[in-house]
VEXBATI-620995 format. One record per atom (N, C-alpha, C): residue number from 1; atom name; x, y, z. Coordinates in steps of 0.001 Angstrom, whole numbers, plus 500000, padded with zeros to 6 digits. Atoms other than C-alpha are relative to their C-alpha. Example, Ala and Ser with C-alpha at 12.3 -4.5 7.8 and 13.67 -1.06 7.14 Angstrom:
! VEXBATI-620995
resi,name,xx,yy,zz
1,N,500890,498810,500000
1,CA,512300,495500,507800
1,C,500900,501200,500000
2,N,499180,498810,499940
2,CA,513670,498940,507140
2,C,499230,501090,500730
! end
This chain:
! VEXBATI-620995
resi,name,xx,yy,zz
1,N,500230,500862,501115
1,CA,356971,269445,567553
1,C,498634,500340,499407
2,N,501245,499761,500722
2,CA,354290,270036,564938
2,C,499776,498825,499054
3,N,500387,501032,500956
3,CA,352472,267281,563056
3,C,499136,500684,498958
4,N,500614,499226,501072
4,CA,351346,268603,559660
4,C,499466,499093,498912
5,N,500569,500699,501147
5,CA,348995,267202,557036
5,C,500319,500824,498758
6,N,499615,499280,501210
6,CA,350073,268108,553500
6,C,498815,500633,499281
7,N,501163,499517,500745
7,CA,346567,268621,552151
7,C,499001,500647,500949
8,N,500881,499238,499128
8,CA,344743,271365,554012
8,C,499138,500925,499142
9,N,500933,499169,500751
9,CA,341853,273586,552953
9,C,500578,501332,499542
10,N,499593,498624,500292
10,CA,343569,276955,553057
10,C,501468,500184,499643
11,N,498584,499840,500345
11,CA,347260,276272,552493
11,C,500599,498657,499629
12,N,499244,501183,500385
12,CA,349704,273787,551049
12,C,500976,499686,501127
13,N,499151,500384,498884
13,CA,351455,271901,553835
13,C,501488,500107,499711
14,N,498575,499902,500339
14,CA,354762,271963,551929
14,C,500560,501389,500301
15,N,499536,498630,499784
15,CA,354931,275744,552436
15,C,500405,500278,501440
16,N,499693,499733,498595
16,CA,355178,275476,556196
16,C,500975,498991,500603
17,N,499042,501001,499507
17,CA,357741,272695,556446
17,C,501315,500639,500448
18,N,498670,499636,499509
18,CA,360848,273288,558499
18,C,500279,499049,501157
19,N,499725,501050,499015
19,CA,361962,270149,560341
19,C,498721,499522,500675
20,N,501278,500488,499496
20,CA,358408,268910,560746
20,C,499873,498497,499760
21,N,500362,501404,500224
21,CA,357090,265360,561079
21,C,498680,500003,499248
22,N,501200,500070,500822
22,CA,354539,264640,558369
22,C,499251,498713,500321
23,N,500878,501135,499750
23,CA,351612,262336,559195
23,C,498837,500140,499036
24,N,500968,499800,501064
24,CA,349441,261851,556119
24,C,499487,498682,499443
25,N,500568,501172,500670
25,CA,347107,259376,554441
25,C,500657,499794,498643
26,N,499262,500099,501259
26,CA,349038,260121,551275
26,C,501407,499532,500331
27,N,498670,500483,499666
27,CA,352321,258296,551128
27,C,500736,499403,498818
28,N,499274,500497,501170
28,CA,353532,257759,547583
28,C,501473,500377,500130
29,N,498555,499722,499965
29,CA,357283,257717,547063
29,C,500268,501452,499625
30,N,499817,498618,500448
30,CA,357024,261049,545234
30,C,499630,500992,501103
31,N,500424,499101,498922
31,CA,355124,262705,548100
31,C,500959,499962,501178
32,N,499018,500119,498926
32,CA,357556,261370,550678
32,C,501277,500734,499625
33,N,498788,499326,500461
33,CA,360527,262565,548622
33,C,499832,501518,499993
34,N,500254,498562,500033
34,CA,358938,265993,548129
34,C,499990,500580,501406
35,N,500046,499522,498612
35,CA,358243,266356,551852
35,C,501397,500043,500606
36,N,498649,500040,499441
36,CA,361774,265337,552791
36,C,500881,501087,499377
37,N,499230,498949,500674
37,CA,363276,267691,550196
37,C,499612,501386,500496
38,N,500482,498707,499519
38,CA,361153,270529,551595
38,C,500379,500262,501452
39,N,499530,499770,498635
39,CA,362596,270036,555077
39,C,499355,499144,501065
40,N,500619,500872,498994
40,CA,360485,267370,556758
40,C,501073,499152,500670
41,N,499070,500828,499233
41,CA,362329,265489,559475
41,C,499640,498528,499854
42,N,500490,501371,500074
42,CA,360170,262358,559180
42,C,498646,499993,499320
43,N,501300,500158,500649
43,CA,357211,261148,557082
43,C,499373,498721,500517
44,N,500712,501153,499444
44,CA,354731,258839,558817
44,C,498690,499822,499242
45,N,501264,500221,500705
45,CA,352066,257433,556475
45,C,498955,499396,500926
46,N,501114,500581,499245
46,CA,348667,256715,558019
46,C,499700,498638,499387
47,N,500315,501328,500524
47,CA,347908,253025,557718
47,C,498818,499408,500721
! end
């Protein structure tokens, strides 16, 4: 299992998605939908 932040210094987290769980401070509906469409298994917003 890999936990991936979408906003990293050197790469876009969406490019490395393949059944990953996303854990991010960002959590708008659009960002969640984009992550799921890109192959994320689950999106966990930081609260």
